[in-house]
N, C-alpha and C positions, 0 to 999 in steps of 0.2 A: 472561665470555666474551671480556672486553676482556683478560684476560692471554694470550690466544693471538693478539692483534694482530700483533707481530713475526713469530710463526710463520706466520700466516696470509699475510704479505707473503713469507716465504721460499717457501712452497707454492704461490702465485701465480706467482712467479718461475721454478719448477721447471715448472709446468704450462704455463706461457707459452713456454718454449724447450726442454723435454727432448723434446717430441714430434719436433722436426726431426730427433732422432736415429733415429726410427724412418720416419718418412716420408718425408725427404731424404735417409737414408743418409748422415749427416755423418761417421759413423765415429769421433767424438771420444771416445765412452764404451769404444770398443774399443783406443783409444791412450791410457787412462788416465794411464800412467807419463809420457807426453809433456805430458799437461795438466797433471798434479800438477807436473812440473818447471817449469812455466810460472807456474802459481799459488802452490804454496807458498812460494817466496823473498819474494815481493812480500806475500805475507798476512801471513807473520810481522813484517814491517816494520810493515804497517799496523796490527797488534795491539799491537805495541809503541807504537806512536804513540797508537793508541786509549787505552792503559793510562795513559799519561802525560798525555793530555787529561783523562781522568776524574779523575786524581788530582790535577791542577791548578784542576778546578772548571771546564774550559770546556765541558764537556757531560757529561751523567748519563743514565740508562736510568731511565724510568718504572717503578716496580716493578708498577703496574698492568697495564703491559701487555706483559710478560715472563714465564717460566715460574717466574724464581727461582731457576734451577739456573746456579750460578757457577763459572767455571774460572779457571785462574790470572790473577792481575792482579785479580780480582774482575770480571771480565768475563762479562757473561751469556752462555749456550750460545747464544743465538740470533746474537749479534754473532759469534762463531766459525764458525758457520754461514754468515754473510752473505759473510763473507771466502772462502769456498770456492764458495758456491752462485752468487753474482753473477758473479765471473769466468768460471766454468764456462759460465754461460748466455750470457755475452758470446762466448765461443770458440763454443759451439754455434750462435749466431745468425749470427758471420760465417761460418762453414762451410756454413751453411742458405744463406747468400746467394750464395756461391762455387758450391756445387751448382747452383744455379739459374744463374746467370751463369756458362756454361763457360768455361774457360780464363782465369779472374780470377786471376793470380797474386799473393800477398800476402808479405811478409817476405822471406826469404832465397830462397823459391821465383823471385822476380822477377828475381833475378840470374841465375839457372841458366834462366831461360825466354829469355834474349837470345842 
């Protein structure tokens, strides 16, 4: 059961924030291309940084707590998913707050609201 620890944390993150899409109608998943353009460039940077840190021995992944499926740079599948799921959950949370606090502009919307 310990083998699913990292995956369980990712599922907890999904269930903790993805309900906002349905309940608060954040429309983040409907604009998945926009979300991907926000998430993928920085995720690539962090995956490279992660690979460097693992290679240098700065940190490692406990084989007891991961599935054992590895991708490029010998990074576990769960780590790749982390760099997609956590930023998406953050965007969903931000948009959830914005849907409750009406007329709360962020980013480039703030300039156009003036």
